[in-house]
C-alpha positions as CSV (number, residue, x, y, z in Angstrom):
1,X,3.2,0.5,3.5
2,X,5.0,-1.9,1.2
3,X,3.1,-0.8,-1.9
4,X,5.4,-0.8,-4.9
5,X,8.0,-3.2,-3.5
6,X,6.6,-5.6,-6.1
7,X,5.3,-4.3,-9.4
8,X,1.6,-4.7,-8.9
9,X,1.0,-5.8,-12.5
10,X,3.0,-8.9,-11.8
11,X,0.9,-12.1,-11.6
12,X,2.7,-12.8,-8.3
13,X,1.0,-9.8,-6.7
14,X,-2.4,-10.4,-5.0
15,X,-3.2,-7.0,-3.5
16,X,-3.1,-5.3,-0.1
17,X,-4.4,-6.8,3.1
18,X,-8.0,-5.6,3.6
19,X,-9.4,-4.1,6.8
20,X,-11.9,-6.9,7.1
21,X,-11.8,-10.6,6.3
22,X,-13.3,-12.1,3.2
23,X,-11.5,-10.0,0.7
24,X,-9.8,-11.6,-2.3
25,X,-6.3,-11.6,-0.7
26,X,-7.6,-13.7,2.2
27,X,-8.4,-16.5,-0.3
28,X,-4.6,-16.7,-0.9
29,X,-3.8,-16.4,2.8
30,X,-6.2,-19.2,3.7
31,X,-4.9,-21.5,1.0
32,X,-1.2,-21.0,1.9
33,X,0.7,-23.6,4.0
34,X,3.5,-21.1,4.7
35,X,3.4,-17.4,5.1
36,X,6.6,-15.3,4.9
37,X,5.8,-12.0,6.6
38,X,8.3,-9.3,5.7
39,X,8.5,-6.0,7.6
40,X,5.3,-6.4,9.5
41,X,4.7,-4.2,12.6
42,X,1.9,-5.2,15.0
43,X,0.9,-1.5,15.3
44,X,-0.8,-2.2,11.9
45,X,-3.9,-4.3,11.6
46,X,-2.4,-7.7,10.9
47,X,-3.0,-9.1,7.4
48,X,-4.0,-12.4,9.0
49,X,-4.7,-13.7,12.5
50,X,-2.6,-16.7,13.5
51,X,-4.3,-19.7,15.2
52,X,-2.5,-22.5,17.1
53,X,-3.2,-25.1,14.3
54,X,-2.8,-22.7,11.4
55,X,-0.1,-22.0,8.9
56,X,3.6,-21.8,9.6
57,X,4.7,-18.1,9.7
58,X,8.3,-16.9,9.1
59,X,8.8,-13.3,10.4
60,X,11.5,-11.3,8.6
61,X,12.2,-7.9,10.0
62,X,15.0,-5.7,11.5
63,X,13.6,-6.4,14.9
64,X,12.1,-9.3,16.7
65,X,8.3,-10.0,16.5
66,X,6.1,-8.5,19.1
67,X,4.3,-11.7,20.0
68,X,0.7,-11.6,21.0
69,X,-2.4,-13.7,20.8
70,X,-2.8,-13.4,17.1
71,X,0.8,-13.2,16.0
72,X,3.4,-15.7,17.2
73,X,5.7,-16.7,14.3
74,X,7.4,-20.1,14.4
75,X,10.6,-18.7,12.9
76,X,12.2,-15.3,12.9
77,X,14.9,-13.9,10.6
78,X,16.2,-10.7,12.3
79,X,18.5,-8.2,10.6
80,X,18.6,-6.0,7.5
81,X,15.5,-6.9,5.6
82,X,16.9,-6.5,2.1
83,X,20.0,-8.5,2.9
84,X,18.0,-11.2,4.5
85,X,15.6,-11.5,1.6
86,X,18.5,-11.6,-0.9
87,X,20.3,-14.4,0.9
88,X,17.1,-16.4,1.3
89,X,16.4,-15.9,-2.4
90,X,19.8,-17.3,-3.3
91,X,19.4,-20.3,-1.1
92,X,16.0,-21.1,-2.5
93,X,16.9,-20.5,-6.2
94,X,15.9,-23.5,-8.2
95,X,14.6,-25.4,-5.2
96,X,10.9,-24.3,-5.2
97,X,8.4,-26.4,-7.1
98,X,4.9,-25.1,-6.5
99,X,1.7,-25.0,-8.5
100,X,0.9,-21.3,-8.9
101,X,-2.2,-21.8,-11.1
102,X,-4.7,-21.0,-8.3
103,X,-2.9,-17.7,-7.5
104,X,-2.5,-16.8,-11.1
105,X,-6.3,-17.2,-11.6
106,X,-6.9,-15.2,-8.4
107,X,-4.6,-12.4,-9.6
108,X,-6.7,-12.2,-12.9
109,X,-9.9,-12.1,-10.9
110,X,-8.6,-9.4,-8.6
111,X,-7.4,-7.3,-11.6
112,X,-10.8,-7.6,-13.2
113,X,-12.5,-6.6,-10.0
114,X,-10.3,-3.5,-9.6
115,X,-11.2,-2.4,-13.1
116,X,-14.9,-2.4,-12.2
117,X,-16.4,1.2,-12.0
118,X,-13.0,2.7,-13.0
119,X,-14.9,4.4,-15.8
120,X,-18.1,5.1,-13.9
121,X,-19.5,8.5,-15.0
122,X,-21.7,9.1,-11.9
123,X,-21.5,12.4,-10.0
124,X,-20.4,12.9,-7.3
125,X,-17.4,10.7,-8.5
126,X,-17.0,7.3,-7.0
127,X,-13.6,6.6,-5.4
128,X,-12.7,4.0,-7.9
129,X,-13.0,6.5,-10.8
130,X,-10.8,9.0,-8.9
131,X,-8.1,6.4,-8.3
132,X,-8.2,5.2,-12.0
133,X,-8.0,8.8,-13.3
134,X,-5.0,9.6,-11.1
135,X,-3.3,6.4,-12.2
136,X,-3.8,7.2,-15.8
137,X,-2.0,10.6,-15.6
138,X,0.9,9.6,-13.3
139,X,4.0,7.9,-14.7
140,X,5.2,4.7,-13.1
141,X,7.9,6.7,-11.1
142,X,5.7,9.7,-10.1
143,X,4.7,10.1,-6.5
144,X,1.3,10.2,-4.8
145,X,1.2,11.4,-1.2
146,X,-2.0,10.6,0.6
147,X,-3.6,12.4,3.5
148,X,-6.0,10.4,5.7
149,X,-9.6,9.6,5.1
150,X,-11.8,6.9,3.6
151,X,-10.3,7.6,0.2
152,X,-7.0,6.4,1.4
153,X,-8.3,2.8,1.6
154,X,-9.4,3.0,-2.0
155,X,-6.0,4.2,-3.1
156,X,-4.3,1.5,-1.0
157,X,-6.5,-1.2,-2.6
158,X,-7.0,0.1,-6.2
159,X,-4.0,2.2,-7.1
160,X,-1.5,0.1,-9.1
161,X,2.0,0.9,-7.9
162,X,5.0,-0.1,-10.0
163,X,8.0,1.1,-8.0
164,X,8.9,1.5,-4.3
165,X,8.2,4.9,-2.7
166,X,5.7,6.0,-5.3
167,X,2.7,6.0,-3.0
168,X,3.2,7.5,0.4
169,X,0.6,6.9,3.2
170,X,0.6,6.9,7.0
171,X,-1.3,3.8,7.9
172,X,-0.8,3.2,11.6
173,X,-1.7,6.4,13.4
174,X,-3.3,7.8,10.3
175,X,-2.2,11.4,10.8
176,X,-4.7,13.9,9.2
177,X,-3.0,16.8,7.6
178,X,0.1,14.8,6.5
179,X,-0.7,14.8,2.8
180,X,0.6,18.2,1.8
181,X,3.8,18.2,4.0
182,X,4.8,14.7,2.7
183,X,4.2,15.8,-0.9
184,X,6.4,18.8,-0.3
185,X,9.2,16.7,1.0
186,X,8.8,14.3,-1.9
187,X,9.0,17.2,-4.3
188,X,12.2,18.5,-2.6
189,X,13.9,15.0,-2.7
190,X,12.7,14.0,-6.2
191,X,12.7,17.2,-8.3
192,X,12.5,15.3,-11.6
193,X,9.3,13.5,-10.8
194,X,5.7,14.7,-10.7
195,X,4.2,14.8,-7.2
196,X,0.5,14.7,-6.3
197,X,-1.0,15.3,-2.8
198,X,-4.4,13.7,-2.4
199,X,-6.3,15.3,0.6
200,X,-9.7,15.4,2.0
201,X,-11.1,18.9,2.7
202,X,-10.6,18.4,6.5
203,X,-7.0,17.1,6.2
204,X,-6.1,19.8,3.7
205,X,-7.3,22.6,5.9
206,X,-5.2,21.3,8.8
207,X,-2.1,22.3,6.9
208,X,-3.3,24.5,4.1
209,X,-1.0,27.3,5.3
210,X,2.0,25.2,4.1
211,X,1.0,26.2,0.5
212,X,2.8,29.4,1.2
213,X,6.0,27.4,2.1
214,X,5.6,25.4,-1.1
215,X,5.3,28.5,-3.2
216,X,8.2,30.2,-1.5
217,X,10.4,27.2,-2.1
218,X,9.2,26.9,-5.7
219,X,8.1,23.3,-5.2
220,X,6.5,21.7,-8.2
221,X,3.5,19.8,-7.0
222,X,-0.3,19.5,-7.4
223,X,-2.9,19.1,-4.6
224,X,-6.1,17.2,-5.3
225,X,-8.8,18.0,-2.7
226,X,-11.6,15.5,-2.3
227,X,-14.4,17.7,-0.7
228,X,-17.3,15.9,1.0
229,X,-17.7,18.7,3.6
230,X,-17.1,16.2,6.4
231,X,-14.3,14.3,8.2
232,X,-13.6,10.7,7.3
């Protein structure tokens, strides 16, 4: 996932692509006349479905697009992604003149929507409250490693990331049991940052034995288990 590549408090950030149409971010997609799609892999659910008479799409990736019925970009930029984006940015510097008022207003509406129920006191806790509470205690450079379950969608949508690599999630194959091991590796690679694994009860039990490894290696991390006594 590209969460954190752009500071999500920026007015230029409009959220993650939802699993279904009709979410806020699709308002921006439908209004756009050009979509620059960076790092997209068709193994993921596409953020939009292309149509023959739809918007122009530029594909930027380290490999060519896997063209299919809903993704057939008109232009491809193949190579190192960071280098490609940097060179394009330099060429476009000072040449863009666009009205961002619609997107600025949409950003504010999305931000307001994400704050709803973030302080909800109901029990059992609603996912939005869990996400908000986690965000409130994590510094901008701390790392959240997600296992797989419905809660992952809420974190992907509502958790405000500020820096790259601060929220880890496996979106394509959605591997259950990945939360704790990925948090352990994050703790090993980033010893000066707080690391939180967020797991469901099912995903946690798939690799709970690795707590012994974490203790033996003296890894500093916390595991949050969301227990609904069910998978999903």
